[in-house]
SELO-225814 format. One line per 10 residues: number of its first residue (from 1); their letters; for each residue x negated, y negated, z negated of C-alpha. Coordinates in steps of 0.1 Angstrom, whole numbers, plus 2048, in hexadecimal, padded with zeros to 3 digits. Example, Ala and Ser with C-alpha at 12.3 -4.5 7.8 and 13.67 -1.06 7.14 Angstrom:
1> as> 785/82D/7B2 | 777/80B/7B9;
This chain:
1> mkkiflisis> 2C5/6E2/6A7 | 2E3/6F9/69F | 2DD/70E/6C2 | 2B8/715/6AB | 2C6/71C/68E | 2E4/737/69D | 2C1/747/6B2 | 2B2/74D/691 | 2CA/757/67F | 2D3/775/699;
11> tfiiifligv> 2AE/775/6A1 | 2AC/782/674 | 2CC/799/67B | 2C0/7AA/697 | 2A3/7B3/687 | 2AF/7BA/666 | 2C5/7D4/675 | 2AC/7E4/68A | 299/7E5/666 | 2B7/7F1/655;
21> ydilspsksi> 2BC/811/671 | 295/819/675 | 298/81E/651 | 2B6/82E/649 | 2B5/843/66D | 299/85F/673 | 289/849/68E | 267/83D/685 | 262/824/6A2 | 25A/807/68C;
31> fgasskilpa> 256/80B/668 | 256/82A/666 | 230/842/65C | 22B/845/67E | 22F/824/68A | 20D/814/699 | 21C/7F4/6A2 | 21F/7DF/680 | 1FD/7E3/664 | 209/7FF/644;
41> plksfikeki> 207/7E4/62D | 21C/7CC/63E | 234/7EA/645 | 236/7F4/620 | 238/7D0/615 | 254/7CB/632 | 26A/7EB/622 | 265/7E5/5FE | 26D/7C3/600 | 282/7B9/617;
51> fyvpskmkka> 293/7D5/624 | 291/7E6/600 | 2B9/7F3/5FB | 2B8/804/619 | 296/814/615 | 2A3/820/5F3 | 2C1/829/601 | 2B1/83C/61F | 29F/852/5FE | 2BB/857/5E9;
61> delskdiesq> 2CC/866/608 | 2B0/87A/60E | 2A7/888/5E7 | 2CE/88F/5E8 | 2CB/8A6/606 | 2AB/8B6/5F8 | 2C1/8BE/5D6 | 2DA/8CE/5E5 | 2C7/8E3/5FC | 2B2/8ED/5DF;
71> kkiyvdakks> 2D2/8F3/5CF | 2E2/908/5EE | 2BE/91F/5E9 | 2C1/922/5C6 | 2E9/929/5C7 | 2DF/945/5E4 | 2BF/94E/5D1 | 2D7/958/5B8 | 2F3/96C/5C6 | 2D8/982/5D7;
81> stlvyqdyik> 2C8/989/5B5 | 2ED/994/5AB | 2F6/9A4/5C8 | 2D4/9BD/5C6 | 2D4/9BF/59D | 300/9CA/5A2 | 2EE/9E6/5BE | 2D0/9EB/5A6 | 2E6/9F4/587 | 304/A07/595;
91> lldnydiklf> 2E7/A21/5A2 | 2D4/A20/583 | 2CE/A3F/572 | 2AB/A41/55E | 295/A1F/558 | 273/A27/549 | 273/A0B/52C | 24D/A01/520 | 23F/9E7/50A | 23E/9C5/51A;
101> krekikskqd> 22D/9B3/4FA | 221/9B7/4D4 | 21D/999/4BF | 21E/991/49B | 231/974/491 | 22F/961/472 | 250/953/463 | 251/92D/451 | 257/93A/430 | 231/950/43F;
111> tlyelsvyki> 23D/974/43C | 231/986/45B | 244/99A/474 | 239/9AF/492 | 250/9AD/4AD | 24C/9C5/4CB | 25E/9BE/4EF | 26C/9D4/50A | 277/9CB/527 | 29B/9D3/534;
121> plleyylfed> 2AB/9D7/55A | 2C7/9C2/552 | 2CD/99C/566 | 2C2/980/557 | 2D8/96A/546 | 2D8/949/552 | 2E1/961/57D | 2FA/975/56B | 30A/950/563 | 309/954/53C;
131> kpiaylevid> 315/977/53A | 307/989/51B | 2EC/99F/521 | 2F6/9BA/50C | 2FC/9C5/4E8 | 2ED/9DF/4D6 | 2F5/9FF/4BC | 2E4/A1A/4B6 | 2F0/A3F/4B3 | 2D8/A5A/49C;
141> dylitvsgdg> 2BA/A53/4AE | 2C1/A44/4C6 | 2C5/A1B/4CF | 2E5/A13/4E6 | 2E4/9F8/4FC | 305/9E9/50A | 304/9CF/527 | 31C/9B0/52C | 32A/9C2/54A | 330/9E7/540;
151> yffksiiide> 311/9FC/544 | 303/A12/523 | 2E3/A1C/522 | 2D3/A2E/508 | 2AD/A30/4F8 | 299/A48/4E1 | 293/A36/4C5 | 269/A3F/4BA | 269/A32/498 | 240/A37/48E;
161> lsslsnfkki> 234/A1C/4AF | 250/A04/4AD | 25A/A0F/4CF | 277/A1B/4E5 | 275/A3A/4FF | 28B/A3B/520 | 2A7/A22/525 | 2C3/A3E/53A | 2DF/A35/542 | 302/A43/531;
171> nsnlhefeey> 31C/A45/548 | 343/A39/53D | 362/A3A/54E | 362/A14/548 | 363/A08/569 | 37C/A1F/573 | 392/A02/560 | 3A1/9EC/578 | 3A7/9CE/560 | 383/9D2/559;
181> nkivnpgwms> 373/9CE/580 | 36C/9A7/57C | 351/9B2/55A | 33B/9B7/574 | 332/999/586 | 327/975/578 | 33A/963/55F | 344/963/53F | 35C/988/541 | 34A/99D/52F;
191> ikdvkvfedn> 346/9BA/514 | 344/9A7/4F3 | 335/9C2/4D8 | 334/9E8/4D2 | 335/9F3/4AF | 331/A1C/4A9 | 343/A2A/48B | 345/A51/484 | 347/A5D/4A7 | 355/A45/4B7;
201> iyiaiteevk> 346/A29/4CD | 362/A0A/4CF | 35A/9E8/4E7 | 368/9C4/4E7 | 36E/9BB/50B | 37C/9A1/51B | 39F/9A3/52E | 3B5/992/54A | 3D8/99B/53E | 3EB/98A/556;
211> kdcynlsilk> 3DD/970/574 | 3C7/954/565 | 3CF/95E/541 | 3B2/970/52D | 3AE/982/50B | 39D/9A2/4F9 | 39E/9C7/4F8 | 392/9E3/4E3 | 384/9FC/4F0 | 37E/A25/4E1;
221> skinqidyfn> 36E/A48/4EE | 357/A5F/4DA | 337/A63/4DE | 333/A83/4EC | 312/A8E/4E6 | 309/A68/4F6 | 30E/A74/51A | 32F/A65/524 | 343/A48/517 | 367/A4D/51E;
231> fekiynmeqc> 37C/A35/515 | 39C/A2F/50C | 3AD/A0D/505 | 3BE/A08/4DE | 3C4/9E8/4DF | 3CE/9C4/4EE | 3D6/9A5/4DF | 3ED/9A5/4FB | 3F5/97B/4EE | 3DC/96E/50D;
241> qssnvneflg> 3CF/946/515 | 3D2/93A/537 | 3B2/92E/542 | 3CA/910/55C | 3CB/8FF/53B | 3AF/8DD/535 | 38E/8EF/528 | 394/90F/52A | 372/91D/51F | 370/942/51E;
251> wqsggrleif> 34C/94A/50E | 360/93C/4EE | 36D/95B/4EC | 364/96D/4D1 | 364/998/4D4 | 353/9A1/4B6 | 357/9C6/4A5 | 355/9D0/482 | 363/9ED/46D | 36F/9E2/44B;
261> enyillsvgd> 381/A02/436 | 39B/A11/454 | 39C/9EF/46A | 38C/9E3/488 | 384/9BD/480 | 384/9AD/4A0 | 374/985/4A4 | 38E/96E/4BA | 382/952/4C4 | 394/935/4D5;
271> frnrnhpqdk> 391/930/4F7 | 388/90A/4F2 | 3AE/908/4EA | 3AB/8F2/4C8 | 3D3/8F6/4C6 | 3D1/921/4BA | 3B5/922/49B | 3D3/90F/483 | 3EE/923/494 | 3F9/945/47E;
281> nslfgklvai> 40A/951/49A | 3EA/950/4B0 | 3D5/968/4B2 | 3B8/952/4BD | 3A1/940/4AB | 3A4/95E/48F | 393/97D/47C | 3AF/997/488 | 3AE/9B9/476 | 3BF/9D6/48D;
291> dlntkenliv> 3C6/9F5/47B | 3B5/A12/489 | 3D2/A2C/487 | 3EF/A14/491 | 3E0/9FC/4A4 | 3F4/9DC/48E | 3DF/9C2/48E | 3E1/9A2/46E | 3CC/983/46D | 3B5/988/450;
301> smghrniqgl> 3A7/965/455 | 3AF/946/46D | 3A1/924/477 | 386/931/48B | 371/927/4AF | 35D/940/4B9 | 34E/95A/4A0 | 32D/969/4AD | 324/97F/490 | 336/996/47C;
311> lvsddivist> 32A/9AE/462 | 337/9C6/443 | 326/9C7/424 | 33C/9DB/40B | 35F/9C8/401 | 34B/9A5/415 | 351/99D/439 | 338/983/445 | 33A/969/464 | 325/956/47E;
321> ehgpaggdei> 339/93F/48E | 32B/926/4AB | 334/904/4A6 | 33F/8E3/4BE | 31C/8CE/4C6 | 30E/8D9/49D | 324/8E7/484 | 31B/911/48A | 322/91E/469 | 31D/93E/452;
331> nvhknifsnn> 33B/947/440 | 344/965/424 | 368/973/429 | 370/983/408 | 390/997/3FC | 397/996/420 | 3BC/9AB/41D | 3C3/99D/3F5 | 3CA/97D/3FF | 3EC/96E/3FB;
341> dipnygwpla> 3EF/954/418 | 3D3/955/434 | 3AE/94A/42A | 3A7/92C/446 | 382/91C/451 | 393/8FC/45C | 38A/8FC/481 | 394/8E7/492 | 39E/8D0/473 | 37D/8D3/466;
351> sygkhyqkvi> 35B/8D9/46D | 338/8CD/46A | 333/8C5/492 | 33E/8AD/4A4 | 353/8AF/4C6 | 33A/8AE/4EC | 336/88E/4F8 | 343/8A5/518 | 364/8AD/508 | 36A/887/4FC;
361> nlnrsegtld> 361/876/51D | 37C/894/52C | 395/88D/519 | 38C/865/51D | 393/865/53B | 3B1/878/53F | 3BB/864/51F | 3C1/87F/50A | 3A6/87A/4F1 | 3C1/86C/4D6;
371> tliniaplkk> 3CE/88C/4D8 | 3AD/8A4/4D9 | 3A8/88D/4B8 | 3C8/896/4A6 | 3C3/8BA/4AF | 39F/8BB/4A6 | 393/89D/48E | 379/8B1/481 | 377/8A7/45C | 358/8AB/44C;
381> shkengfiep> 360/8BD/42D | 372/8DD/42D | 37D/8E0/406 | 38B/8BE/407 | 3A3/8C3/422 | 3AF/8E9/411 | 396/900/427 | 378/919/421 | 358/903/41D | 33D/91F/433;
391> ikyfapgsva> 323/928/41C | 30E/91B/438 | 30F/8FE/452 | 2F8/8F1/470 | 2FA/8D0/47A | 2F4/8B8/48A | 2E2/8D1/49E | 2F0/8F0/4B2 | 2E4/913/4A9 | 2FD/928/4BE;
401> aseieqsnqi> 2FB/947/4A5 | 301/96A/4AD | 302/988/49E | 2FB/98C/474 | 2E9/9AC/467 | 2E3/9B8/443 | 2C0/9C1/43C | 2B8/9E1/428 | 29A/9ED/413 | 289/9FF/429;
411> fdknfsndfy> 28A/9E0/444 | 281/9CE/423 | 273/9D8/405 | 282/9B9/3F2 | 2A3/9BD/3FE | 2B9/9AC/3EC | 2D9/9A1/3FC | 2C5/994/41F | 2D5/98D/43C | 2C4/987/45C;
421> fgvlrnnsky> 2D5/974/47C | 2CA/969/49F | 2D6/94D/4B4 | 2DE/944/4DD | 2CB/923/4DC | 2AD/91F/4E9 | 29E/906/4F8 | 27B/8EB/4F4 | 291/8E0/4D2 | 2A1/8FD/4C2;
431> rgrlyhfkfd> 28F/916/4CC | 29C/936/4CA | 299/94B/4A6 | 2A3/963/48F | 2AE/955/469 | 2AA/965/44A | 2C0/960/42C | 2C5/970/40B | 2E9/96A/3F9 | 2EC/96B/3D3;
441> enyekilfed> 302/988/3C6 | 320/977/3C7 | 31C/967/3E9 | 325/947/3E0 | 2FF/939/3E4 | 2E0/93D/3FF | 2C1/945/3EE | 2A7/940/402 | 2A2/936/428 | 28B/942/442;
451> eiilnqrird> 28A/941/467 | 275/958/482 | 26F/947/4A1 | 26F/95E/4B9 | 27A/944/4D7 | 293/960/4E7 | 2B9/95B/4E9 | 2C6/973/4D0 | 2E6/986/4DB | 2ED/9A3/4C2;
461> iiipknkdkm> 2D8/9B0/4A7 | 2D6/9D1/493 | 2C1/9E1/476 | 2CB/A05/472 | 2D4/A0F/44C | 2B7/A2A/44C | 29C/A17/467 | 285/A00/45B | 284/9EE/47C | 298/9D2/488;
471> ylllesipai> 2A5/9D4/4AD | 2B1/9B6/4C0 | 2C0/9AD/4E4 | 2AD/993/4F1 | 2C0/97A/510 | 2A1/965/517 | 28E/985/52D | 2A6/99A/528 | 295/9B1/50D | 296/9CB/4ED;
481> givkklq> 286/9B7/4D2 | 278/9CF/4BA | 270/9C2/498 | 25C/9D0/47B | 25A/9BE/458 | 230/9BB/44F | 22F/9A8/42C;
């Protein structure tokens, strides 16, 4: 009896091992699809019931290999596209920009707008690993496009047709600066904004000032008939943020520019180092004013995470700011040079957002969660904790607010403290849009709100004071959008 039992067990083990080998190997001798040894229903029953685990293991292994193969194809294709683009953009002189589409869009408050879209020959946002596509400015009757990788173009504005003509490169010496060579590569290092003031053009740009340590610089060029920009560096923060620290995030760098009296304002993000914004000795997480004559700087507000929209209106400064998971803000800055103490907007002690779950998980795994909560408790009231309340915040969802621009009576005959700002978030839940706000005369309340759904990432906005159009840099295509208010 014992002998029969051992033979039975041995036979079962042998059959089981053969079955496992057969399923997990390329061979299809018994259970494979091409095998004729067993009927198909029996093969299916044996594989799904008796050899369920090894069968699933094989399928999982095949799926994993397929995913890895697809990833390699995607990475190779992305690299190839990037290299082709980099060769193309160096040689590009003039691109015949043409209308891609024109459509009427009704806002949530039933205001009718017309959107005209012109594709531009820059690399797609996701192919360039989230590098900002470009920023916009206006010089006379030219729309200036400044790409994130440091190329400059001018297009003729044709007002009566809501159109653009040409996309002609403006040569510059920017890529001759050794410290800016990396901005041509995929990733976060890039031009961060452009500003035209009097007969000069200014750009903000990320810089690696020493190995693995980054900050922001400002460069200036005379406009020179808009045919060549000869830049000189007029400002560097000197302080830098190391990338060899936990949670470093180069995209969280700010970089917006505005002119206020004889100062140039520069927003500086915290690069995901939450110790900086409440430290008065650090320029990170601040709004900084640089004297255009002496180049000396001073902090005009603190407690910022990542200001991505900046506007000066008379003696008021308005900013839009990215929160963490939710908590994006619109802030009003008053009397920026006449405060006894630096106005504090709260980050990271106060925020209407919450920490990303991946941030919680990372700090929990590294045993630093208590430290994170101590540095960044994200208290929900700014005022009750001694900070300035945002005039508007977005929670629980994030909109990823970008540039903010003031309207005018040519663009909108009903103008009265009206402002538009765009957002970068564009997915099935938070579709890319423009927001339209009307403030009261003291900038203490929002009297009117509207949303114009464009289904596009909006990186930059400009509404020239003497034009009846708004110009948008749309990253999802990429393209330039022209918006005209119809009613």
